[in-house]
KOLMI-383772 format. One record per atom (N, C-alpha, C): residue number from 1; residue in three letters; chain; atom name; x, y, z. Coordinates in steps of 0.02 Angstrom, whole numbers. Each point is the difference from the previous one (the first is absolute). Layout:
<atoms>
<num:NUM; residu:ALA; chaine:A; atome:CA; east:X; north:Y; up:Z>
...
</atoms>
This chain:
<atoms>
<num:1; residu:MET; chaine:A; atome:N; east:431; north:417; up:729>
<num:1; residu:MET; chaine:A; atome:CA; east:48; north:21; up:-52>
<num:1; residu:MET; chaine:A; atome:C; east:58; north:38; up:32>
<num:2; residu:LYS; chaine:A; atome:N; east:56; north:-8; up:-31>
<num:2; residu:LYS; chaine:A; atome:CA; east:58; north:38; up:22>
<num:2; residu:LYS; chaine:A; atome:C; east:0; north:70; up:-31>
<num:3; residu:LYS; chaine:A; atome:N; east:39; north:45; up:29>
<num:3; residu:LYS; chaine:A; atome:CA; east:3; north:68; up:-28>
<num:3; residu:LYS; chaine:A; atome:C; east:26; north:1; up:-71>
<num:4; residu:ASN; chaine:A; atome:N; east:50; north:-40; up:-15>
<num:4; residu:ASN; chaine:A; atome:CA; east:30; north:0; up:-67>
<num:4; residu:ASN; chaine:A; atome:C; east:-50; north:-23; up:-53>
<num:5; residu:GLU; chaine:A; atome:N; east:-42; north:-48; up:16>
<num:5; residu:GLU; chaine:A; atome:CA; east:-49; north:-24; up:-49>
<num:5; residu:GLU; chaine:A; atome:C; east:-50; north:55; up:-17>
<num:6; residu:ASN; chaine:A; atome:N; east:-21; north:40; up:50>
<num:6; residu:ASN; chaine:A; atome:CA; east:-45; north:55; up:-13>
<num:6; residu:ASN; chaine:A; atome:C; east:29; north:52; up:-47>
<num:7; residu:LYS; chaine:A; atome:N; east:64; north:16; up:10>
<num:7; residu:LYS; chaine:A; atome:CA; east:33; north:50; up:-42>
<num:7; residu:LYS; chaine:A; atome:C; east:3; north:-24; up:-72>
<num:8; residu:LYS; chaine:A; atome:N; east:13; north:-62; up:-12>
<num:8; residu:LYS; chaine:A; atome:CA; east:5; north:-25; up:-68>
<num:8; residu:LYS; chaine:A; atome:C; east:-68; north:8; up:-36>
<num:9; residu:GLU; chaine:A; atome:N; east:-54; north:-11; up:35>
<num:9; residu:GLU; chaine:A; atome:CA; east:-65; north:5; up:-32>
<num:9; residu:GLU; chaine:A; atome:C; east:-18; north:73; up:-13>
<num:10; residu:GLU; chaine:A; atome:N; east:22; north:46; up:43>
<num:10; residu:GLU; chaine:A; atome:CA; east:-15; north:71; up:-8>
<num:10; residu:GLU; chaine:A; atome:C; east:34; north:28; up:-63>
<num:11; residu:HIS; chaine:A; atome:N; east:60; north:-19; up:-14>
<num:11; residu:HIS; chaine:A; atome:CA; east:40; north:29; up:-54>
<num:11; residu:HIS; chaine:A; atome:C; east:4; north:-45; up:-60>
<num:12; residu:ARG; chaine:A; atome:N; east:-55; north:-28; up:-19>
<num:12; residu:ARG; chaine:A; atome:CA; east:-1; north:-45; up:-59>
<num:12; residu:ARG; chaine:A; atome:C; east:7; north:41; up:-62>
<num:13; residu:ARG; chaine:A; atome:N; east:45; north:-20; up:-43>
<num:13; residu:ARG; chaine:A; atome:CA; east:10; north:37; up:-63>
<num:13; residu:ARG; chaine:A; atome:C; east:-45; north:-28; up:-55>
<num:14; residu:PRO; chaine:A; atome:N; east:-22; north:43; up:-44>
<num:14; residu:PRO; chaine:A; atome:CA; east:-44; north:-25; up:-54>
<num:14; residu:PRO; chaine:A; atome:C; east:39; north:-44; up:-49>
<num:15; residu:LYS; chaine:A; atome:N; east:-35; north:-45; up:-30>
<num:15; residu:LYS; chaine:A; atome:CA; east:31; north:-50; up:-46>
<num:15; residu:LYS; chaine:A; atome:C; east:-33; north:6; up:-68>
<num:16; residu:CYS; chaine:A; atome:N; east:39; north:-6; up:-52>
<num:16; residu:CYS; chaine:A; atome:CA; east:-26; north:2; up:-68>
<num:16; residu:CYS; chaine:A; atome:C; east:-47; north:-60; up:-10>
<num:17; residu:ARG; chaine:A; atome:N; east:-59; north:13; up:-27>
<num:17; residu:ARG; chaine:A; atome:CA; east:-47; north:-54; up:-10>
<num:17; residu:ARG; chaine:A; atome:C; east:15; north:-42; up:-61>
<num:18; residu:ARG; chaine:A; atome:N; east:47; north:23; up:-42>
<num:18; residu:ARG; chaine:A; atome:CA; east:16; north:-37; up:-62>
<num:18; residu:ARG; chaine:A; atome:C; east:62; north:-44; up:9>
<num:19; residu:CYS; chaine:A; atome:N; east:54; north:29; up:28>
<num:19; residu:CYS; chaine:A; atome:CA; east:62; north:-38; up:5>
<num:19; residu:CYS; chaine:A; atome:C; east:22; north:-14; up:72>
<num:20; residu:GLY; chaine:A; atome:N; east:-29; north:36; up:48>
<num:20; residu:GLY; chaine:A; atome:CA; east:16; north:-13; up:70>
<num:20; residu:GLY; chaine:A; atome:C; east:57; north:41; up:30>
<num:21; residu:ARG; chaine:A; atome:N; east:26; north:48; up:-36>
<num:21; residu:ARG; chaine:A; atome:CA; east:54; north:42; up:26>
<num:21; residu:ARG; chaine:A; atome:C; east:-26; north:46; up:55>
<num:22; residu:TYR; chaine:A; atome:N; east:46; north:21; up:43>
<num:22; residu:TYR; chaine:A; atome:CA; east:-17; north:46; up:53>
<num:22; residu:TYR; chaine:A; atome:C; east:23; north:71; up:-13>
<num:23; residu:GLY; chaine:A; atome:N; east:51; north:11; up:-41>
<num:23; residu:GLY; chaine:A; atome:CA; east:27; north:67; up:-10>
<num:23; residu:GLY; chaine:A; atome:C; east:-37; north:38; up:-54>
<num:24; residu:ALA; chaine:A; atome:N; east:-6; north:66; up:10>
<num:24; residu:ALA; chaine:A; atome:CA; east:-29; north:46; up:-50>
<num:24; residu:ALA; chaine:A; atome:C; east:-69; north:-21; up:-23>
<num:25; residu:VAL; chaine:A; atome:N; east:-45; north:-14; up:46>
<num:25; residu:VAL; chaine:A; atome:CA; east:-67; north:-21; up:-17>
<num:25; residu:VAL; chaine:A; atome:C; east:-45; north:62; up:-3>
<num:26; residu:ILE; chaine:A; atome:N; east:-38; north:6; up:-54>
<num:26; residu:ILE; chaine:A; atome:CA; east:-46; north:56; up:-11>
<num:26; residu:ILE; chaine:A; atome:C; east:-66; north:-18; up:33>
<num:27; residu:THR; chaine:A; atome:N; east:-17; north:37; up:52>
<num:27; residu:THR; chaine:A; atome:CA; east:-61; north:-15; up:38>
<num:27; residu:THR; chaine:A; atome:C; east:-56; north:49; up:-14>
<num:28; residu:LYS; chaine:A; atome:N; east:14; north:53; up:-38>
<num:28; residu:LYS; chaine:A; atome:CA; east:-50; north:50; up:-14>
<num:28; residu:LYS; chaine:A; atome:C; east:-57; north:-34; up:-41>
<num:29; residu:TYR; chaine:A; atome:N; east:-61; north:18; up:15>
<num:29; residu:TYR; chaine:A; atome:CA; east:-61; north:-28; up:-30>
<num:29; residu:TYR; chaine:A; atome:C; east:-4; north:-76; up:10>
<num:30; residu:ASN; chaine:A; atome:N; east:31; north:-23; up:54>
<num:30; residu:ASN; chaine:A; atome:CA; east:0; north:-73; up:17>
<num:30; residu:ASN; chaine:A; atome:C; east:26; north:-44; up:-57>
<num:31; residu:LEU; chaine:A; atome:N; east:53; north:23; up:-34>
<num:31; residu:LEU; chaine:A; atome:CA; east:28; north:-39; up:-55>
<num:31; residu:LEU; chaine:A; atome:C; east:41; north:-59; up:26>
<num:32; residu:TYR; chaine:A; atome:N; east:46; north:13; up:46>
<num:32; residu:TYR; chaine:A; atome:CA; east:45; north:-51; up:29>
<num:32; residu:TYR; chaine:A; atome:C; east:38; north:-39; up:-54>
<num:33; residu:TYR; chaine:A; atome:N; east:31; north:38; up:-46>
<num:33; residu:TYR; chaine:A; atome:CA; east:47; north:-28; up:-48>
<num:33; residu:TYR; chaine:A; atome:C; east:67; north:33; up:11>
<num:34; residu:CYS; chaine:A; atome:N; east:54; north:-39; up:-8>
<num:34; residu:CYS; chaine:A; atome:CA; east:67; north:31; up:3>
<num:34; residu:CYS; chaine:A; atome:C; east:12; north:40; up:-63>
<num:35; residu:ARG; chaine:A; atome:N; east:50; north:43; up:2>
<num:35; residu:ARG; chaine:A; atome:CA; east:11; north:43; up:-58>
<num:35; residu:ARG; chaine:A; atome:C; east:16; north:-37; up:-63>
<num:36; residu:HIS; chaine:A; atome:N; east:31; north:-58; up:7>
<num:36; residu:HIS; chaine:A; atome:CA; east:18; north:-40; up:-59>
<num:36; residu:HIS; chaine:A; atome:C; east:-63; north:-28; up:-35>
<num:37; residu:CYS; chaine:A; atome:N; east:-44; north:-29; up:40>
<num:37; residu:CYS; chaine:A; atome:CA; east:-62; north:-28; up:-28>
<num:37; residu:CYS; chaine:A; atome:C; east:-45; north:55; up:-24>
<num:38; residu:PHE; chaine:A; atome:N; east:-1; north:57; up:35>
<num:38; residu:PHE; chaine:A; atome:CA; east:-43; north:56; up:-21>
<num:38; residu:PHE; chaine:A; atome:C; east:19; north:25; up:-68>
<num:39; residu:ARG; chaine:A; atome:N; east:65; north:5; up:-14>
<num:39; residu:ARG; chaine:A; atome:CA; east:22; north:24; up:-65>
<num:39; residu:ARG; chaine:A; atome:C; east:-22; north:-48; up:-57>
<num:40; residu:GLU; chaine:A; atome:N; east:-4; north:-64; up:15>
<num:40; residu:GLU; chaine:A; atome:CA; east:-19; north:-49; up:-50>
<num:40; residu:GLU; chaine:A; atome:C; east:-76; north:1; up:-15>
<num:41; residu:ILE; chaine:A; atome:N; east:-40; north:13; up:51>
<num:41; residu:ILE; chaine:A; atome:CA; east:-73; north:-6; up:-10>
<num:41; residu:ILE; chaine:A; atome:C; east:-37; north:66; up:4>
<num:42; residu:ALA; chaine:A; atome:N; east:35; north:56; up:6>
<num:42; residu:ALA; chaine:A; atome:CA; east:-34; north:65; up:9>
<num:42; residu:ALA; chaine:A; atome:C; east:-44; north:18; up:-58>
<num:43; residu:GLU; chaine:A; atome:N; east:23; north:-10; up:-62>
<num:43; residu:GLU; chaine:A; atome:CA; east:-41; north:18; up:-59>
<num:43; residu:GLU; chaine:A; atome:C; east:-62; north:-42; up:-5>
<num:44; residu:LYS; chaine:A; atome:N; east:4; north:-63; up:19>
<num:44; residu:LYS; chaine:A; atome:CA; east:-59; north:-44; up:-2>
<num:44; residu:LYS; chaine:A; atome:C; east:-52; north:24; up:50>
<num:45; residu:MET; chaine:A; atome:N; east:23; north:30; up:55>
<num:45; residu:MET; chaine:A; atome:CA; east:-45; north:24; up:52>
<num:45; residu:MET; chaine:A; atome:C; east:-28; north:70; up:-16>
<num:46; residu:GLY; chaine:A; atome:N; east:25; north:32; up:-52>
<num:46; residu:GLY; chaine:A; atome:CA; east:-26; north:65; up:-20>
<num:46; residu:GLY; chaine:A; atome:C; east:43; north:60; up:17>
<num:47; residu:PHE; chaine:A; atome:N; east:59; north:-12; up:27>
<num:47; residu:PHE; chaine:A; atome:CA; east:46; north:56; up:15>
<num:47; residu:PHE; chaine:A; atome:C; east:37; north:19; up:-63>
<num:48; residu:LYS; chaine:A; atome:N; east:13; north:64; up:-9>
<num:48; residu:LYS; chaine:A; atome:CA; east:37; north:24; up:-58>
<num:48; residu:LYS; chaine:A; atome:C; east:69; north:22; up:21>
<num:49; residu:LYS; chaine:A; atome:N; east:48; north:-11; up:-43>
<num:49; residu:LYS; chaine:A; atome:CA; east:70; north:20; up:13>
<num:49; residu:LYS; chaine:A; atome:C; east:12; north:68; up:-32>
<num:50; residu:TYR; chaine:A; atome:N; east:21; north:48; up:41>
<num:50; residu:TYR; chaine:A; atome:CA; east:16; north:67; up:-24>
<num:50; residu:TYR; chaine:A; atome:C; east:75; north:6; up:-3>
<num:51; residu:SER; chaine:A; atome:N; east:26; north:23; up:-56>
<num:51; residu:SER; chaine:A; atome:CA; east:73; north:7; up:-6>
<num:51; residu:SER; chaine:A; atome:C; east:24; north:72; up:-2>
</atoms>
């Protein structure tokens, strides 16, 4: 393997398991949902919205 290939594998970014986006993915509690998908399904999963 080349050096560049190793670096790419080391710095792999998490991916949303619902839509496949890479940005703003919530990884806490192994959720792996982007913030957009999380807002849509959070109540179904048992999270409450506090205003």
